C-alpha positions in Angstrom: 126.6 108.3 -27.7 127.1 111.8 -28.9 130.5 113.0 -30.0 132.5 114.1 -27.0 129.9 112.5 -24.7 131.0 111.3 -21.2 130.0 107.8 -20.1 130.4 106.9 -16.4 131.1 103.3 -15.7 132.2 101.3 -12.6 135.2 99.1 -13.2 136.2 96.1 -11.1 132.8 95.6 -9.6 132.2 92.8 -7.0 128.9 90.9 -7.3 127.4 93.9 -9.2 128.4 96.5 -6.6 131.4 98.7 -5.8 134.1 99.2 -8.4 136.0 102.3 -9.3 133.9 105.0 -11.0 135.5 106.1 -14.2 134.3 108.8 -16.7 135.1 107.7 -20.3 135.1 109.7 -23.5 135.3 107.4 -26.5 135.7 110.3 -29.0 138.1 112.7 -27.4 139.8 113.9 -30.7 138.8 117.5 -30.2 139.6 117.8 -26.5 142.6 119.7 -25.4 144.6 118.9 -22.3 142.8 121.3 -20.1 139.4 119.9 -21.3 140.5 116.4 -20.2 141.8 117.6 -16.9 138.6 119.6 -16.3 136.5 116.5 -16.8 138.6 114.5 -14.3 138.3 117.4 -11.8 134.5 117.6 -12.4 134.0 113.9 -11.6 136.9 113.6 -9.1 138.1 110.3 -10.6 140.6 108.9 -13.0 139.2 109.5 -16.4 139.9 107.8 -19.8 140.0 109.4 -23.2 140.0 107.6 -26.5 141.9 109.2 -29.5 143.1 108.0 -32.9 146.3 106.1 -33.1 149.5 107.9 -34.1 150.6 105.1 -36.4 149.6 101.9 -38.2 150.8 99.7 -35.3 147.9 100.6 -33.0 144.2 100.8 -33.1 143.7 103.6 -30.5 145.5 106.0 -28.3 144.3 106.2 -24.7 145.0 109.1 -22.4 144.3 109.3 -18.7 143.8 112.2 -16.3 143.2 112.7 -12.6 142.1 116.1 -11.2 145.7 117.2 -10.7 147.6 115.8 -13.6 147.9 113.4 -16.5 148.8 109.8 -15.9 150.9 107.6 -18.1 148.6 104.5 -17.6 145.4 103.6 -15.8 144.3 100.0 -15.8 140.7 100.4 -14.9 140.2 103.3 -17.3 141.7 101.2 -20.1 139.3 98.4 -19.3 136.4 100.8 -19.0 137.2 102.5 -22.3 137.4 99.1 -24.1 134.1 98.1 -22.6 132.5 101.4 -23.7 133.9 101.0 -27.2 132.5 97.5 -27.4 129.1 98.4 -26.2 129.0 101.3 -28.6 129.8 99.0 -31.5 133.1 100.7 -32.1 135.3 97.5 -32.0 135.8 95.4 -35.1 138.0 92.7 -33.5 138.5 90.9 -30.2 142.1 92.0 -29.9 143.1 95.7 -29.8 146.5 97.4 -29.7 146.5 100.5 -27.6 149.0 103.3 -27.3 149.5 104.8 -23.8 152.2 107.0 -22.5 153.7 104.1 -20.6 153.9 101.9 -23.7 151.8 99.7 -25.8 148.9 97.7 -24.2 147.0 94.8 -25.8 143.3 94.6 -25.0 141.3 91.4 -25.3 137.5 91.7 -25.6 135.2 88.7 -25.6 131.5 88.8 -26.3 132.1 92.3 -27.7 128.7 92.4 -29.5 126.7 91.8 -26.2 125.7 94.1 -23.5 128.3 92.7 -21.1 131.6 92.1 -22.9 134.6 90.7 -21.0 137.8 92.7 -21.1 141.3 91.9 -20.1 144.5 94.0 -20.8 148.1 93.0 -20.9 150.8 94.2 -18.5 154.5 93.6 -18.8 156.4 91.4 -16.4 156.6 93.0 -13.0 159.8 94.1 -11.3 159.9 93.9 -7.5 162.6 95.5 -5.3 162.9 95.3 -1.5 163.0 98.7 0.1 166.1 99.6 2.2 165.7 99.8 5.9 165.4 103.6 6.0 162.8 103.6 3.3 160.8 101.0 5.2 160.9 103.1 8.3 159.7 106.1 6.2 156.6 104.1 5.0 155.8 102.8 8.5 156.0 106.3 10.0 153.7 107.6 7.2 151.1 105.0 7.9 151.6 105.3 11.7 152.3 101.6 12.2 155.2 99.5 13.4 157.0 96.4 12.0 154.9 94.2 14.3 151.8 95.2 12.3 153.4 93.4 9.2 154.0 89.9 8.1 157.6 88.7 8.1 158.0 89.9 4.6 159.8 93.0 3.1 158.1 96.2 2.0 158.7 96.4 -1.7 158.4 98.7 -4.7 156.8 96.8 -7.6 156.0 98.0 -11.1 154.4 96.8 -14.3 153.4 100.3 -15.5 153.7 102.5 -12.4 155.7 101.9 -9.2 153.5 100.9 -6.2 154.8 100.2 -2.7 153.6 96.8 -1.4 153.1 96.7 2.4 152.4 93.2 3.8 149.9 93.7 6.6 149.6 91.0 9.3 145.9 90.6 9.0 142.7 91.9 7.3 142.0 93.8 10.5 145.3 95.5 10.5 144.7 96.4 6.8 141.3 97.9 7.5 142.5 99.9 10.5 144.9 102.0 8.5 144.5 105.7 8.2 146.5 108.1 6.1 147.3 111.7 5.6 147.4 112.8 1.9 150.3 115.3 2.4 152.4 112.8 4.3 151.6 110.1 1.7 152.7 112.4 -1.2 156.0 113.3 0.5 156.8 109.7 1.4 156.1 108.5 -2.2 158.4 111.2 -3.5 161.2 110.0 -1.3 160.8 106.3 -2.2 160.1 106.9 -5.9 156.5 105.5 -5.7 153.1 106.5 -7.1 151.1 105.1 -4.2 151.2 103.0 -1.1 149.5 99.6 -1.5 149.1 97.7 1.8 147.8 94.2 1.4 146.7 91.2 3.5 146.1 87.5 2.8 142.4 86.7 2.8 142.6 83.1 1.6 145.9 81.9 0.4 144.7 78.6 -0.9 142.1 80.4 -3.0 144.6 83.0 -4.0 142.4 85.8 -2.5 144.0 88.9 -1.1 142.8 92.3 0.0 144.5 95.7 -0.5 144.1 99.4 -0.2 145.5 102.1 -2.4 146.7 105.5 -1.1 147.8 107.4 -4.2 150.7 109.8 -4.2 149.0 112.9 -5.7 145.7 112.1 -7.5 143.7 114.6 -5.5 141.9 112.1 -3.3 143.1 110.0 -0.3 142.1 106.5 -1.4 141.1 104.4 -4.5 138.4 101.8 -4.5 140.1 99.7 -7.1 143.6 100.1 -8.7 144.3 97.7 -11.5 147.9 98.7 -12.1 148.7 98.3 -8.4 147.0 94.9 -8.4 149.1 93.8 -11.3 152.2 94.9 -9.5 151.0 93.1 -6.3 150.6 89.9 -8.2 154.3 89.8 -9.0 155.1 90.7 -5.4 153.0 87.8 -4.3 154.9 85.6 -6.7 158.3 86.7 -5.4 157.2 86.2 -1.8 155.9 82.7 -2.5 152.4 83.6 -1.6 151.0 82.3 -4.9 152.0 79.2 -7.0 154.1 79.7 -10.1 151.3 79.1 -12.6 148.7 81.1 -14.5 145.8 80.5 -12.1 143.6 83.5 -11.3 144.7 85.8 -8.4 141.8 87.7 -6.9 142.4 91.1 -5.2 139.6 92.8 -3.3 139.9 96.5 -2.7 137.7 99.3 -1.4 136.1 97.7 1.6 137.1 100.6 3.8 135.3 103.0 1.4 132.1 100.8 1.3 132.9 100.1 -2.3 134.2 96.6 -2.3 135.8 95.9 -5.7 137.3 92.8 -7.4 140.4 92.8 -9.6 141.6 89.6 -11.4 145.1 88.9 -12.5 146.6 86.0 -14.4 150.4 85.8 -14.6 151.7 84.3 -17.8 154.8 82.0 -17.9 157.2 80.8 -20.6 159.7 78.0 -19.7 158.8 78.5 -16.1 159.5 82.2 -16.0 156.9 85.0 -15.7 156.6 87.0 -18.9 153.7 89.3 -18.1 150.1 89.2 -16.9 146.5 89.8 -17.9 144.4 92.2 -15.8 140.6 92.1 -15.8 137.4 92.5 -14.0 133.7 93.3 -14.3 132.4 96.6 -15.7 128.9 98.0 -14.9 127.3 101.1 -16.4 126.8 103.9 -13.8 124.6 105.9 -16.1 122.1 105.2 -18.8 123.2 107.8 -21.3 126.1 110.1 -22.2 126.2 113.4 -20.4 
């Protein structure tokens, strides 16, 4: 890959399809802020940029941009960047420490010398807070739905790296029927201190399979096909709402069906002495191009 070259990958693919398209630059040392924002605007997706670490405690610095602004953290861009580094022969260990603007992230890369390495990244333990009644009404009005469209569970703000608003839809049909307005979503998220609305539904509770949709606050597009940070936050919401057992079994979250880009995100919550201490976030990555552009 040429210096400064852009690699486009699809992260969190499902059975080789779907996923969230993500431009990655694995040597972004010379790029200025406006250069990175312009790349995100050119592709219209969250974009990841790999830079040298600022100190000896990390292996890389990752930065993330959407068309309108820089983000503190992006799960699928982190996974995509590690996958690109591995397939370019730029990783010399299976465990990497990564600086992001939301804090340090540990990346775990198996089969790093193959064409299809497996990548997981760490996220801190999630915090989940029930919204107040007025805030719930705000979310319902923004999505043009009523309380009867929801399960008998609270709407919650949850966070591992960025706050997402978890909305428990009554069924998969209710989830897929949702429509949103970008301007209304942004204003609602501002009022409730969230970076995106993340409605979800139970697909198969016994198999720990759920579906979700992500309506971002201000990324410059109305919906995401796959949102790792939101899925990590959702995993802790599911745990708090007793929708998943208190163990480290895999939770599968499908997203993007309404966009015809069905994606699969995998989360494993870690426990110590019966208490959650963090999670690992992962999924499949597929190249969307055959060369750097």
